[in-house]
N, C-alpha and C positions, 0 to 999 in steps of 0.2 A: 596557532600551531602545533603541531603532535610533539606533544613531550614523551623523552626516553630516561631512563634511569638504568646502570648498570643490570646487567643479570649475573644469576648465578651459574656458571657452566656448569660445575658438577651438577646439577639438577638435571641437565640436559646428557649428560654423556653417554646413558646407557641405555638410551631410546634410537633403534633402529630408526635407518630414515626409509621413509614409506610417502612418497609428495603424494600420491592420493589421498591417503589418510591422513594425512598432515593437514592437506587443504581443509578435509570435510571437518578436522578439529576445528581449524583457525573460522570457520564459517557457523558453524555451530557456538563457536566462542563471543562472536559478534551478533549473532540473533540471541543469543540471552543476556546480554552486555544491555543490547539496545532496549528488549523488554522488560530488563530491570530499570535501567537506568537511562536510557535514551539516549541523545548523539552524543550530550555533552562528558556521556562517562566512556565513550572510544576515543582512543588512540591506542597507538604501537606499546606502551608501558600496559595499560590494563587487558588490551588483549591477547598478548604473549603469557602475561599470568594467569587470565580465564583458561587460555588455551592448555597452559601447563609444558609451553614451548621457549625454544630462545627469540627472541623479537628479531633477531637476523632474518630469521624464515618467514615471517611475514613481508618482509623485504624482497625476498629472496623467491618467492612465489607469488607474490601479488601487488609488488612494485609499493608497499605499503599500505597502508589503513583505504584510501580511495579505491585503490583495485579489489580491496575485501569487501566495501560497499558495492561495488559495480556486481561484483558477481552474486552477493545477498540479493541485490535487487533484480536482478535477472530471475533468481530461483523464484522470488516472489511474483514476477510478471508472469511464471511460468504456472504457478499455482492460480493466479487468478484468471488467469486464461482456464484452464480445468474448471475452476466455479464457476465462470458463468458459462462454459460450456454445457454444462448439467443442466441448462435452459435450452428449449428446443428451438430452431426459429418459429418465429409469433406468426398465429393466425388471426391477428388483429384486423377488424375491419373498418379501424380508423387508427388516426395520428393520435388522438386521444387516447385510447385503448394501448397502442404500441406505447405511448409516453409513460403510462402507468404501468404496465408490466417492467420497463427499464429501469423505473424510478423505484422500483419496488426490488428488484433484481440485485442493484446496485447497492443498497440499503444493506443489504443479509448479506452480501458476498463482503463488504466491510466489516459488517458485526462480527463477520465471523475471521477474521484475517487481523487478527492485532499485530503483529509485527509490519503489517502491510500499513495499519494507521499510523505506526509510528514514522515508518519513510512521510509519507502525507504531512504528518505533523513538521517533520526536520525541514522538508521542501517550502512549507509556509515561514518556517524561522528563519531559514538562511536563505542566500543567494548566490551561489557557486555553479560554475561551469560542470561538476560532478552530477549536483542535484539535479541541473535544466535536463542533464544526458538521463538520469533516473525517470523522470517526470515524463518526458517526451517517450520514452521506451512504453511505460505503462499506459500513457494517450492512447499511442499504437493498437497496445491490446484492446483496452475497451471502444475503441473508433470501429477497429476490426470486426467486435464482437456486434456492437451494434450493425454495421453493413452487411454481418451474414445473416442477421434472422429480420431482419428488416422485412416487413412484408411490402408487397409491390403496390404501394399506395402514391396517389397522384397530391404533390405538394399543395398545402391548406393556399387558398387565392389571397389569403390575408395571414398577417401574424408573422414575427419575427420566430423563427423557429428553433435556429440558434442560439439569440438571446435566454429564450423560454428554458432551454436545455442548461444552458451554463448556469441559470438562477436557481432553478431545483437541485439539478447536480450538487451543485456547490452548498443547497441548504441541507441536502441529504449527508452530505461530508461535514460540512460541520459540524450537526448535529452526531453524529458516531466519536468525531474529535474529541466534543464534548462530554459525550459520554465514558469515553476515555479519562479523558481528565479528572470531572469532578460529580458525575453521573449524573448532571441536572443541567437544563439551559432553560430560560427565560420561565422558570417555575413549573418545567414538565419535569419530572422524575423519569428517568429513562431506563426504568427497569421492562418487564415483561408487558405491564399493563401500558407503559407511558409509549415504548415505542407503535402498540395498538392503537394508541391517539396518531401516532405519527403516519398510522399507513393510513389511518382512516382522514387525517389530513390531505395527505396526498390524493386520496379518491376526491377531495371537495375542490383541490387546486384543479386537478387535469379537467374538469368538468369546463373548464373555460378554455382550453385547449383550442386552438382553432382546428377546422376540419373542414 
């Protein structure tokens, strides 16, 4: 449950009302809190204090913290769509090659998005209607990107492509989560040299991809 404490009205009395600017300030504060403390440090009280605003404005403009998180997640989806769109449609001549390109691009996008990684960790740790919505919206972004850049290839006659995608995409995601949490996973230090090893491992794994 979200917690509140009385705010000091005098601290906000001289602040002019500018809804757009205040919303931007609140979203930026939420981003800082998530990056610094994770989701456990995000509530109306901490958000108002970080933004330097009366907590009533969080309810007025966003109907509470959930509204802030949805707006923040939507902004992250837009960032992700732009990051993925930097990679043009694939010229891969096999599903194996296309899988390798897709996995590497997803890995690099996650490594470049610390706030996105925080959201992924939150969605794994809790199951709420809000987080199901944010996860579904992001999945739609990724699926659209894959669909738009996929070459015209016939589906392999054997092998469960959907399951293979799930396993390898999940592996990439978990490695990035581990890098943020502790910098290592299963004895591999996830620094530049470690990530080069991971990409080489993806090369090896995708050689068994059905075509």
